[in-house]
LUMLUMDREN-2810 file (N, C-alpha, C; in Angstrom, 1 decimal):
<atoms>
<atom><aa>D</aa><ch>A</ch><at>N</at><xx>145.8</xx><yy>118.2</yy><zz>-30.1</zz></atom>
<atom><aa>D</aa><ch>A</ch><at>CA</at><xx>147.2</xx><yy>117.6</yy><zz>-29.8</zz></atom>
<atom><aa>D</aa><ch>A</ch><at>C</at><xx>147.3</xx><yy>116.4</yy><zz>-30.7</zz></atom>
<atom><aa>T</aa><ch>A</ch><at>N</at><xx>148.5</xx><yy>116.2</yy><zz>-30.7</zz></atom>
<atom><aa>T</aa><ch>A</ch><at>CA</at><xx>149.0</xx><yy>114.9</yy><zz>-31.3</zz></atom>
<atom><aa>T</aa><ch>A</ch><at>C</at><xx>149.6</xx><yy>114.6</yy><zz>-29.8</zz></atom>
<atom><aa>S</aa><ch>A</ch><at>N</at><xx>149.4</xx><yy>112.9</yy><zz>-29.9</zz></atom>
<atom><aa>S</aa><ch>A</ch><at>CA</at><xx>150.1</xx><yy>112.7</yy><zz>-28.8</zz></atom>
<atom><aa>S</aa><ch>A</ch><at>C</at><xx>151.7</xx><yy>112.2</yy><zz>-29.1</zz></atom>
<atom><aa>T</aa><ch>A</ch><at>N</at><xx>152.4</xx><yy>112.8</yy><zz>-29.7</zz></atom>
<atom><aa>T</aa><ch>A</ch><at>CA</at><xx>154.1</xx><yy>113.1</yy><zz>-29.8</zz></atom>
<atom><aa>T</aa><ch>A</ch><at>C</at><xx>154.2</xx><yy>114.6</yy><zz>-29.3</zz></atom>
<atom><aa>G</aa><ch>A</ch><at>N</at><xx>153.1</xx><yy>115.2</yy><zz>-29.6</zz></atom>
<atom><aa>G</aa><ch>A</ch><at>CA</at><xx>153.4</xx><yy>116.8</yy><zz>-29.4</zz></atom>
<atom><aa>G</aa><ch>A</ch><at>C</at><xx>153.5</xx><yy>117.0</yy><zz>-27.7</zz></atom>
<atom><aa>N</aa><ch>A</ch><at>N</at><xx>152.2</xx><yy>116.2</yy><zz>-27.0</zz></atom>
<atom><aa>N</aa><ch>A</ch><at>CA</at><xx>151.9</xx><yy>116.2</yy><zz>-25.6</zz></atom>
<atom><aa>N</aa><ch>A</ch><at>C</at><xx>153.4</xx><yy>115.7</yy><zz>-25.5</zz></atom>
<atom><aa>L</aa><ch>A</ch><at>N</at><xx>153.6</xx><yy>114.5</yy><zz>-25.7</zz></atom>
<atom><aa>L</aa><ch>A</ch><at>CA</at><xx>154.9</xx><yy>113.7</yy><zz>-24.9</zz></atom>
<atom><aa>L</aa><ch>A</ch><at>C</at><xx>155.9</xx><yy>114.7</yy><zz>-25.2</zz></atom>
<atom><aa>Q</aa><ch>A</ch><at>N</at><xx>156.2</xx><yy>115.7</yy><zz>-25.9</zz></atom>
<atom><aa>Q</aa><ch>A</ch><at>CA</at><xx>157.2</xx><yy>116.6</yy><zz>-26.2</zz></atom>
<atom><aa>Q</aa><ch>A</ch><at>C</at><xx>157.0</xx><yy>117.9</yy><zz>-25.4</zz></atom>
<atom><aa>H</aa><ch>A</ch><at>N</at><xx>156.2</xx><yy>117.8</yy><zz>-25.3</zz></atom>
<atom><aa>H</aa><ch>A</ch><at>CA</at><xx>155.5</xx><yy>119.3</yy><zz>-23.9</zz></atom>
<atom><aa>H</aa><ch>A</ch><at>C</at><xx>156.5</xx><yy>118.4</yy><zz>-22.6</zz></atom>
<atom><aa>H</aa><ch>A</ch><at>N</at><xx>155.9</xx><yy>117.2</yy><zz>-22.7</zz></atom>
<atom><aa>H</aa><ch>A</ch><at>CA</at><xx>156.7</xx><yy>116.6</yy><zz>-21.3</zz></atom>
<atom><aa>H</aa><ch>A</ch><at>C</at><xx>157.7</xx><yy>116.4</yy><zz>-20.6</zz></atom>
<atom><aa>V</aa><ch>A</ch><at>N</at><xx>158.3</xx><yy>116.0</yy><zz>-22.2</zz></atom>
<atom><aa>V</aa><ch>A</ch><at>CA</at><xx>159.8</xx><yy>116.1</yy><zz>-21.9</zz></atom>
<atom><aa>V</aa><ch>A</ch><at>C</at><xx>160.5</xx><yy>117.4</yy><zz>-21.0</zz></atom>
<atom><aa>D</aa><ch>A</ch><at>N</at><xx>160.0</xx><yy>119.0</yy><zz>-22.2</zz></atom>
<atom><aa>D</aa><ch>A</ch><at>CA</at><xx>160.8</xx><yy>120.0</yy><zz>-22.1</zz></atom>
<atom><aa>D</aa><ch>A</ch><at>C</at><xx>160.2</xx><yy>120.4</yy><zz>-20.5</zz></atom>
<atom><aa>K</aa><ch>A</ch><at>N</at><xx>159.1</xx><yy>120.2</yy><zz>-20.5</zz></atom>
<atom><aa>K</aa><ch>A</ch><at>CA</at><xx>158.6</xx><yy>121.1</yy><zz>-18.7</zz></atom>
<atom><aa>K</aa><ch>A</ch><at>C</at><xx>159.4</xx><yy>119.1</yy><zz>-17.3</zz></atom>
<atom><aa>C</aa><ch>A</ch><at>N</at><xx>159.9</xx><yy>118.5</yy><zz>-17.4</zz></atom>
<atom><aa>C</aa><ch>A</ch><at>CA</at><xx>160.6</xx><yy>117.6</yy><zz>-17.3</zz></atom>
<atom><aa>C</aa><ch>A</ch><at>C</at><xx>162.2</xx><yy>118.1</yy><zz>-17.3</zz></atom>
<atom><aa>E</aa><ch>A</ch><at>N</at><xx>162.8</xx><yy>118.2</yy><zz>-18.2</zz></atom>
<atom><aa>E</aa><ch>A</ch><at>CA</at><xx>164.3</xx><yy>118.1</yy><zz>-18.3</zz></atom>
<atom><aa>E</aa><ch>A</ch><at>C</at><xx>164.6</xx><yy>119.2</yy><zz>-17.4</zz></atom>
<atom><aa>P</aa><ch>A</ch><at>N</at><xx>165.7</xx><yy>118.3</yy><zz>-16.9</zz></atom>
<atom><aa>P</aa><ch>A</ch><at>CA</at><xx>166.4</xx><yy>119.1</yy><zz>-15.6</zz></atom>
<atom><aa>P</aa><ch>A</ch><at>C</at><xx>167.2</xx><yy>120.9</yy><zz>-16.1</zz></atom>
<atom><aa>K</aa><ch>A</ch><at>N</at><xx>166.9</xx><yy>121.9</yy><zz>-15.6</zz></atom>
<atom><aa>K</aa><ch>A</ch><at>CA</at><xx>167.1</xx><yy>122.9</yy><zz>-15.5</zz></atom>
<atom><aa>K</aa><ch>A</ch><at>C</at><xx>169.1</xx><yy>122.7</yy><zz>-15.6</zz></atom>
<atom><aa>R</aa><ch>A</ch><at>N</at><xx>170.4</xx><yy>123.6</yy><zz>-16.7</zz></atom>
<atom><aa>R</aa><ch>A</ch><at>CA</at><xx>171.1</xx><yy>123.6</yy><zz>-16.2</zz></atom>
<atom><aa>R</aa><ch>A</ch><at>C</at><xx>171.7</xx><yy>124.8</yy><zz>-15.3</zz></atom>
<atom><aa>T</aa><ch>A</ch><at>N</at><xx>172.6</xx><yy>124.4</yy><zz>-14.1</zz></atom>
<atom><aa>T</aa><ch>A</ch><at>CA</at><xx>172.8</xx><yy>125.4</yy><zz>-13.4</zz></atom>
<atom><aa>T</aa><ch>A</ch><at>C</at><xx>174.6</xx><yy>125.6</yy><zz>-12.7</zz></atom>
<atom><aa>K</aa><ch>A</ch><at>N</at><xx>175.1</xx><yy>125.7</yy><zz>-12.3</zz></atom>
<atom><aa>K</aa><ch>A</ch><at>CA</at><xx>176.2</xx><yy>126.0</yy><zz>-11.8</zz></atom>
<atom><aa>K</aa><ch>A</ch><at>C</at><xx>176.2</xx><yy>124.0</yy><zz>-11.4</zz></atom>
<atom><aa>Q</aa><ch>A</ch><at>N</at><xx>176.0</xx><yy>123.8</yy><zz>-10.4</zz></atom>
<atom><aa>Q</aa><ch>A</ch><at>CA</at><xx>175.8</xx><yy>122.6</yy><zz>-10.5</zz></atom>
<atom><aa>Q</aa><ch>A</ch><at>C</at><xx>176.1</xx><yy>121.0</yy><zz>-11.1</zz></atom>
<atom><aa>T</aa><ch>A</ch><at>N</at><xx>175.0</xx><yy>121.1</yy><zz>-12.3</zz></atom>
<atom><aa>T</aa><ch>A</ch><at>CA</at><xx>174.8</xx><yy>120.4</yy><zz>-13.2</zz></atom>
<atom><aa>T</aa><ch>A</ch><at>C</at><xx>176.7</xx><yy>120.9</yy><zz>-13.6</zz></atom>
<atom><aa>H</aa><ch>A</ch><at>N</at><xx>176.8</xx><yy>121.8</yy><zz>-14.5</zz></atom>
<atom><aa>H</aa><ch>A</ch><at>CA</at><xx>177.4</xx><yy>122.0</yy><zz>-15.5</zz></atom>
<atom><aa>H</aa><ch>A</ch><at>C</at><xx>178.4</xx><yy>121.6</yy><zz>-14.3</zz></atom>
<atom><aa>A</aa><ch>A</ch><at>N</at><xx>179.3</xx><yy>121.9</yy><zz>-13.3</zz></atom>
<atom><aa>A</aa><ch>A</ch><at>CA</at><xx>180.6</xx><yy>121.5</yy><zz>-12.9</zz></atom>
<atom><aa>A</aa><ch>A</ch><at>C</at><xx>180.4</xx><yy>119.5</yy><zz>-12.9</zz></atom>
<atom><aa>M</aa><ch>A</ch><at>N</at><xx>179.0</xx><yy>119.2</yy><zz>-12.4</zz></atom>
<atom><aa>M</aa><ch>A</ch><at>CA</at><xx>179.2</xx><yy>117.5</yy><zz>-12.9</zz></atom>
<atom><aa>M</aa><ch>A</ch><at>C</at><xx>179.2</xx><yy>117.5</yy><zz>-13.7</zz></atom>
<atom><aa>E</aa><ch>A</ch><at>N</at><xx>178.6</xx><yy>117.3</yy><zz>-15.1</zz></atom>
<atom><aa>E</aa><ch>A</ch><at>CA</at><xx>179.4</xx><yy>117.3</yy><zz>-16.4</zz></atom>
<atom><aa>E</aa><ch>A</ch><at>C</at><xx>180.9</xx><yy>117.4</yy><zz>-17.2</zz></atom>
<atom><aa>K</aa><ch>A</ch><at>N</at><xx>181.3</xx><yy>118.6</yy><zz>-16.2</zz></atom>
<atom><aa>K</aa><ch>A</ch><at>CA</at><xx>182.7</xx><yy>118.8</yy><zz>-16.5</zz></atom>
<atom><aa>K</aa><ch>A</ch><at>C</at><xx>183.9</xx><yy>117.9</yy><zz>-15.9</zz></atom>
<atom><aa>F</aa><ch>A</ch><at>N</at><xx>183.2</xx><yy>117.5</yy><zz>-14.5</zz></atom>
<atom><aa>F</aa><ch>A</ch><at>CA</at><xx>183.9</xx><yy>116.2</yy><zz>-13.6</zz></atom>
<atom><aa>F</aa><ch>A</ch><at>C</at><xx>183.6</xx><yy>114.6</yy><zz>-14.3</zz></atom>
<atom><aa>A</aa><ch>A</ch><at>N</at><xx>182.8</xx><yy>114.7</yy><zz>-15.3</zz></atom>
<atom><aa>A</aa><ch>A</ch><at>CA</at><xx>182.2</xx><yy>113.4</yy><zz>-15.5</zz></atom>
<atom><aa>A</aa><ch>A</ch><at>C</at><xx>183.0</xx><yy>113.2</yy><zz>-17.0</zz></atom>
<atom><aa>Q</aa><ch>A</ch><at>N</at><xx>183.0</xx><yy>114.6</yy><zz>-17.6</zz></atom>
<atom><aa>Q</aa><ch>A</ch><at>CA</at><xx>183.8</xx><yy>114.1</yy><zz>-19.2</zz></atom>
<atom><aa>Q</aa><ch>A</ch><at>C</at><xx>184.5</xx><yy>113.3</yy><zz>-19.7</zz></atom>
<atom><aa>G</aa><ch>A</ch><at>N</at><xx>184.3</xx><yy>112.7</yy><zz>-21.0</zz></atom>
<atom><aa>G</aa><ch>A</ch><at>CA</at><xx>184.9</xx><yy>111.3</yy><zz>-21.0</zz></atom>
<atom><aa>G</aa><ch>A</ch><at>C</at><xx>184.8</xx><yy>110.4</yy><zz>-20.2</zz></atom>
<atom><aa>A</aa><ch>A</ch><at>N</at><xx>184.2</xx><yy>110.5</yy><zz>-19.3</zz></atom>
<atom><aa>A</aa><ch>A</ch><at>CA</at><xx>184.1</xx><yy>108.8</yy><zz>-18.4</zz></atom>
<atom><aa>A</aa><ch>A</ch><at>C</at><xx>182.9</xx><yy>108.0</yy><zz>-19.1</zz></atom>
<atom><aa>G</aa><ch>A</ch><at>N</at><xx>183.3</xx><yy>106.7</yy><zz>-19.0</zz></atom>
<atom><aa>G</aa><ch>A</ch><at>CA</at><xx>182.3</xx><yy>106.2</yy><zz>-20.0</zz></atom>
<atom><aa>G</aa><ch>A</ch><at>C</at><xx>182.3</xx><yy>104.6</yy><zz>-18.8</zz></atom>
<atom><aa>Y</aa><ch>A</ch><at>N</at><xx>180.8</xx><yy>104.3</yy><zz>-18.9</zz></atom>
<atom><aa>Y</aa><ch>A</ch><at>CA</at><xx>180.6</xx><yy>102.8</yy><zz>-18.4</zz></atom>
<atom><aa>Y</aa><ch>A</ch><at>C</at><xx>181.2</xx><yy>101.3</yy><zz>-19.3</zz></atom>
<atom><aa>T</aa><ch>A</ch><at>N</at><xx>182.0</xx><yy>100.9</yy><zz>-18.6</zz></atom>
<atom><aa>T</aa><ch>A</ch><at>CA</at><xx>182.1</xx><yy>99.4</yy><zz>-18.9</zz></atom>
<atom><aa>T</aa><ch>A</ch><at>C</at><xx>181.7</xx><yy>98.1</yy><zz>-17.6</zz></atom>
<atom><aa>C</aa><ch>A</ch><at>N</at><xx>181.2</xx><yy>96.8</yy><zz>-18.3</zz></atom>
<atom><aa>C</aa><ch>A</ch><at>CA</at><xx>181.2</xx><yy>96.6</yy><zz>-16.9</zz></atom>
<atom><aa>C</aa><ch>A</ch><at>C</at><xx>183.2</xx><yy>95.5</yy><zz>-16.4</zz></atom>
<atom><aa>D</aa><ch>A</ch><at>N</at><xx>183.2</xx><yy>95.3</yy><zz>-17.4</zz></atom>
<atom><aa>D</aa><ch>A</ch><at>CA</at><xx>184.7</xx><yy>95.2</yy><zz>-17.4</zz></atom>
<atom><aa>D</aa><ch>A</ch><at>C</at><xx>185.6</xx><yy>96.3</yy><zz>-16.1</zz></atom>
<atom><aa>G</aa><ch>A</ch><at>N</at><xx>185.6</xx><yy>97.8</yy><zz>-16.9</zz></atom>
<atom><aa>G</aa><ch>A</ch><at>CA</at><xx>186.0</xx><yy>98.8</yy><zz>-16.2</zz></atom>
<atom><aa>G</aa><ch>A</ch><at>C</at><xx>185.5</xx><yy>99.1</yy><zz>-14.9</zz></atom>
<atom><aa>F</aa><ch>A</ch><at>N</at><xx>184.2</xx><yy>98.8</yy><zz>-14.8</zz></atom>
<atom><aa>F</aa><ch>A</ch><at>CA</at><xx>183.9</xx><yy>99.0</yy><zz>-13.0</zz></atom>
<atom><aa>F</aa><ch>A</ch><at>C</at><xx>184.6</xx><yy>97.9</yy><zz>-12.5</zz></atom>
<atom><aa>Q</aa><ch>A</ch><at>N</at><xx>184.6</xx><yy>96.6</yy><zz>-12.8</zz></atom>
<atom><aa>Q</aa><ch>A</ch><at>CA</at><xx>185.2</xx><yy>95.7</yy><zz>-12.4</zz></atom>
<atom><aa>Q</aa><ch>A</ch><at>C</at><xx>186.4</xx><yy>95.4</yy><zz>-11.8</zz></atom>
<atom><aa>F</aa><ch>A</ch><at>N</at><xx>187.2</xx><yy>96.1</yy><zz>-12.9</zz></atom>
<atom><aa>F</aa><ch>A</ch><at>CA</at><xx>188.8</xx><yy>97.0</yy><zz>-12.7</zz></atom>
<atom><aa>F</aa><ch>A</ch><at>C</at><xx>188.8</xx><yy>97.8</yy><zz>-11.5</zz></atom>
<atom><aa>G</aa><ch>A</ch><at>N</at><xx>188.0</xx><yy>99.2</yy><zz>-11.5</zz></atom>
<atom><aa>G</aa><ch>A</ch><at>CA</at><xx>188.3</xx><yy>99.6</yy><zz>-10.3</zz></atom>
<atom><aa>G</aa><ch>A</ch><at>C</at><xx>187.5</xx><yy>99.3</yy><zz>-9.1</zz></atom>
<atom><aa>L</aa><ch>A</ch><at>N</at><xx>186.7</xx><yy>98.6</yy><zz>-9.0</zz></atom>
<atom><aa>L</aa><ch>A</ch><at>CA</at><xx>186.5</xx><yy>98.0</yy><zz>-7.6</zz></atom>
<atom><aa>L</aa><ch>A</ch><at>C</at><xx>187.4</xx><yy>97.8</yy><zz>-7.0</zz></atom>
<atom><aa>V</aa><ch>A</ch><at>N</at><xx>188.1</xx><yy>96.5</yy><zz>-7.8</zz></atom>
<atom><aa>V</aa><ch>A</ch><at>CA</at><xx>189.4</xx><yy>95.7</yy><zz>-7.2</zz></atom>
<atom><aa>V</aa><ch>A</ch><at>C</at><xx>190.1</xx><yy>96.7</yy><zz>-6.9</zz></atom>
<atom><aa>K</aa><ch>A</ch><at>N</at><xx>190.4</xx><yy>97.8</yy><zz>-8.1</zz></atom>
<atom><aa>K</aa><ch>A</ch><at>CA</at><xx>191.7</xx><yy>98.4</yy><zz>-7.8</zz></atom>
<atom><aa>K</aa><ch>A</ch><at>C</at><xx>190.9</xx><yy>99.5</yy><zz>-6.4</zz></atom>
<atom><aa>W</aa><ch>A</ch><at>N</at><xx>189.9</xx><yy>99.7</yy><zz>-6.1</zz></atom>
<atom><aa>W</aa><ch>A</ch><at>CA</at><xx>189.8</xx><yy>100.5</yy><zz>-4.6</zz></atom>
<atom><aa>W</aa><ch>A</ch><at>C</at><xx>189.7</xx><yy>100.3</yy><zz>-3.5</zz></atom>
<atom><aa>I</aa><ch>A</ch><at>N</at><xx>189.0</xx><yy>98.5</yy><zz>-3.6</zz></atom>
<atom><aa>I</aa><ch>A</ch><at>CA</at><xx>189.4</xx><yy>97.5</yy><zz>-2.5</zz></atom>
<atom><aa>I</aa><ch>A</ch><at>C</at><xx>190.9</xx><yy>97.6</yy><zz>-1.8</zz></atom>
<atom><aa>T</aa><ch>A</ch><at>N</at><xx>191.5</xx><yy>96.8</yy><zz>-3.0</zz></atom>
<atom><aa>T</aa><ch>A</ch><at>CA</at><xx>192.9</xx><yy>96.8</yy><zz>-2.9</zz></atom>
<atom><aa>T</aa><ch>A</ch><at>C</at><xx>194.0</xx><yy>98.0</yy><zz>-2.5</zz></atom>
<atom><aa>S</aa><ch>A</ch><at>N</at><xx>193.5</xx><yy>98.8</yy><zz>-3.2</zz></atom>
<atom><aa>S</aa><ch>A</ch><at>CA</at><xx>194.6</xx><yy>100.5</yy><zz>-2.7</zz></atom>
<atom><aa>S</aa><ch>A</ch><at>C</at><xx>194.7</xx><yy>101.2</yy><zz>-1.3</zz></atom>
<atom><aa>A</aa><ch>A</ch><at>N</at><xx>193.3</xx><yy>100.6</yy><zz>-0.8</zz></atom>
<atom><aa>A</aa><ch>A</ch><at>CA</at><xx>193.2</xx><yy>101.7</yy><zz>0.1</zz></atom>
<atom><aa>A</aa><ch>A</ch><at>C</at><xx>193.1</xx><yy>100.6</yy><zz>1.1</zz></atom>
<atom><aa>S</aa><ch>A</ch><at>N</at><xx>193.1</xx><yy>99.3</yy><zz>1.0</zz></atom>
<atom><aa>S</aa><ch>A</ch><at>CA</at><xx>193.3</xx><yy>98.0</yy><zz>2.1</zz></atom>
<atom><aa>S</aa><ch>A</ch><at>C</at><xx>192.1</xx><yy>97.4</yy><zz>2.9</zz></atom>
<atom><aa>R</aa><ch>A</ch><at>N</at><xx>191.3</xx><yy>97.7</yy><zz>2.1</zz></atom>
<atom><aa>R</aa><ch>A</ch><at>CA</at><xx>189.6</xx><yy>97.8</yy><zz>2.4</zz></atom>
<atom><aa>R</aa><ch>A</ch><at>C</at><xx>189.4</xx><yy>96.2</yy><zz>2.3</zz></atom>
<atom><aa>P</aa><ch>A</ch><at>N</at><xx>189.0</xx><yy>95.4</yy><zz>3.4</zz></atom>
<atom><aa>P</aa><ch>A</ch><at>CA</at><xx>188.5</xx><yy>94.1</yy><zz>3.3</zz></atom>
<atom><aa>P</aa><ch>A</ch><at>C</at><xx>187.6</xx><yy>94.1</yy><zz>1.8</zz></atom>
<atom><aa>F</aa><ch>A</ch><at>N</at><xx>188.3</xx><yy>92.8</yy><zz>1.4</zz></atom>
<atom><aa>F</aa><ch>A</ch><at>CA</at><xx>187.0</xx><yy>92.3</yy><zz>0.2</zz></atom>
<atom><aa>F</aa><ch>A</ch><at>C</at><xx>185.4</xx><yy>92.0</yy><zz>0.4</zz></atom>
<atom><aa>I</aa><ch>A</ch><at>N</at><xx>185.5</xx><yy>91.7</yy><zz>1.7</zz></atom>
<atom><aa>I</aa><ch>A</ch><at>CA</at><xx>184.0</xx><yy>91.7</yy><zz>2.6</zz></atom>
<atom><aa>I</aa><ch>A</ch><at>C</at><xx>183.2</xx><yy>92.6</yy><zz>2.1</zz></atom>
<atom><aa>I</aa><ch>A</ch><at>N</at><xx>183.8</xx><yy>93.7</yy><zz>2.0</zz></atom>
<atom><aa>I</aa><ch>A</ch><at>CA</at><xx>183.1</xx><yy>95.3</yy><zz>1.6</zz></atom>
<atom><aa>I</aa><ch>A</ch><at>C</at><xx>182.1</xx><yy>95.3</yy><zz>0.3</zz></atom>
<atom><aa>V</aa><ch>A</ch><at>N</at><xx>182.6</xx><yy>94.2</yy><zz>-0.5</zz></atom>
<atom><aa>V</aa><ch>A</ch><at>CA</at><xx>181.3</xx><yy>94.1</yy><zz>-1.9</zz></atom>
<atom><aa>V</aa><ch>A</ch><at>C</at><xx>180.2</xx><yy>93.2</yy><zz>-1.1</zz></atom>
<atom><aa>E</aa><ch>A</ch><at>N</at><xx>180.2</xx><yy>92.6</yy><zz>0.0</zz></atom>
<atom><aa>E</aa><ch>A</ch><at>CA</at><xx>178.9</xx><yy>92.4</yy><zz>0.5</zz></atom>
<atom><aa>E</aa><ch>A</ch><at>C</at><xx>178.3</xx><yy>93.2</yy><zz>1.2</zz></atom>
<atom><aa>D</aa><ch>A</ch><at>N</at><xx>178.4</xx><yy>94.5</yy><zz>1.3</zz></atom>
<atom><aa>D</aa><ch>A</ch><at>CA</at><xx>177.6</xx><yy>95.3</yy><zz>2.0</zz></atom>
<atom><aa>D</aa><ch>A</ch><at>C</at><xx>176.4</xx><yy>95.5</yy><zz>1.3</zz></atom>
<atom><aa>Q</aa><ch>A</ch><at>N</at><xx>175.2</xx><yy>95.9</yy><zz>1.9</zz></atom>
<atom><aa>Q</aa><ch>A</ch><at>CA</at><xx>174.0</xx><yy>96.1</yy><zz>1.5</zz></atom>
<atom><aa>Q</aa><ch>A</ch><at>C</at><xx>173.6</xx><yy>97.0</yy><zz>0.8</zz></atom>
<atom><aa>G</aa><ch>A</ch><at>N</at><xx>174.1</xx><yy>98.3</yy><zz>1.1</zz></atom>
<atom><aa>G</aa><ch>A</ch><at>CA</at><xx>174.1</xx><yy>99.6</yy><zz>0.6</zz></atom>
<atom><aa>G</aa><ch>A</ch><at>C</at><xx>174.9</xx><yy>99.3</yy><zz>-0.8</zz></atom>
<atom><aa>L</aa><ch>A</ch><at>N</at><xx>176.3</xx><yy>98.6</yy><zz>-0.9</zz></atom>
<atom><aa>L</aa><ch>A</ch><at>CA</at><xx>177.3</xx><yy>98.9</yy><zz>-1.7</zz></atom>
<atom><aa>L</aa><ch>A</ch><at>C</at><xx>176.3</xx><yy>97.8</yy><zz>-2.9</zz></atom>
<atom><aa>T</aa><ch>A</ch><at>N</at><xx>175.7</xx><yy>96.6</yy><zz>-2.5</zz></atom>
<atom><aa>T</aa><ch>A</ch><at>CA</at><xx>175.6</xx><yy>95.9</yy><zz>-3.2</zz></atom>
<atom><aa>T</aa><ch>A</ch><at>C</at><xx>174.0</xx><yy>96.4</yy><zz>-4.2</zz></atom>
<atom><aa>D</aa><ch>A</ch><at>N</at><xx>173.6</xx><yy>96.8</yy><zz>-3.1</zz></atom>
<atom><aa>D</aa><ch>A</ch><at>CA</at><xx>172.5</xx><yy>98.2</yy><zz>-3.9</zz></atom>
<atom><aa>D</aa><ch>A</ch><at>C</at><xx>172.7</xx><yy>98.8</yy><zz>-5.6</zz></atom>
<atom><aa>L</aa><ch>A</ch><at>N</at><xx>174.1</xx><yy>99.5</yy><zz>-5.0</zz></atom>
<atom><aa>L</aa><ch>A</ch><at>CA</at><xx>174.3</xx><yy>100.4</yy><zz>-6.1</zz></atom>
<atom><aa>L</aa><ch>A</ch><at>C</at><xx>174.8</xx><yy>99.1</yy><zz>-7.3</zz></atom>
<atom><aa>F</aa><ch>A</ch><at>N</at><xx>175.1</xx><yy>98.5</yy><zz>-7.2</zz></atom>
<atom><aa>F</aa><ch>A</ch><at>CA</at><xx>176.0</xx><yy>97.5</yy><zz>-7.7</zz></atom>
<atom><aa>F</aa><ch>A</ch><at>C</at><xx>174.6</xx><yy>97.0</yy><zz>-8.9</zz></atom>
<atom><aa>K</aa><ch>A</ch><at>N</at><xx>173.3</xx><yy>96.4</yy><zz>-8.1</zz></atom>
<atom><aa>K</aa><ch>A</ch><at>CA</at><xx>172.7</xx><yy>95.9</yy><zz>-8.7</zz></atom>
<atom><aa>K</aa><ch>A</ch><at>C</at><xx>171.6</xx><yy>97.2</yy><zz>-9.6</zz></atom>
<atom><aa>M</aa><ch>A</ch><at>N</at><xx>171.9</xx><yy>98.4</yy><zz>-9.6</zz></atom>
<atom><aa>M</aa><ch>A</ch><at>CA</at><xx>171.4</xx><yy>99.2</yy><zz>-10.4</zz></atom>
<atom><aa>M</aa><ch>A</ch><at>C</at><xx>172.4</xx><yy>99.6</yy><zz>-11.3</zz></atom>
<atom><aa>L</aa><ch>A</ch><at>N</at><xx>173.8</xx><yy>99.5</yy><zz>-11.5</zz></atom>
<atom><aa>L</aa><ch>A</ch><at>CA</at><xx>174.7</xx><yy>99.9</yy><zz>-12.8</zz></atom>
<atom><aa>L</aa><ch>A</ch><at>C</at><xx>174.6</xx><yy>98.5</yy><zz>-13.6</zz></atom>
<atom><aa>Y</aa><ch>A</ch><at>N</at><xx>173.5</xx><yy>97.5</yy><zz>-13.1</zz></atom>
<atom><aa>Y</aa><ch>A</ch><at>CA</at><xx>173.7</xx><yy>96.2</yy><zz>-13.9</zz></atom>
<atom><aa>Y</aa><ch>A</ch><at>C</at><xx>171.9</xx><yy>96.2</yy><zz>-14.6</zz></atom>
<atom><aa>A</aa><ch>A</ch><at>N</at><xx>171.2</xx><yy>97.2</yy><zz>-14.4</zz></atom>
<atom><aa>A</aa><ch>A</ch><at>CA</at><xx>169.9</xx><yy>97.1</yy><zz>-14.8</zz></atom>
<atom><aa>A</aa><ch>A</ch><at>C</at><xx>169.6</xx><yy>97.4</yy><zz>-15.7</zz></atom>
</atoms>
């Protein structure tokens, strides 16, 4: 066995199987892309369109998600 062969075997074994749920998610997200500016704009739009208090961006759970986006 070669090291790349072992890695390919691992990838094949760990690759998620396509299901109805994954297909639905792919269809939902099709055409979506992430940019920092787009995310910031979307965040401000989300806060203002539903009259959420701006302090919501300091919520620990939400900030953890933000950190994950910037990782």
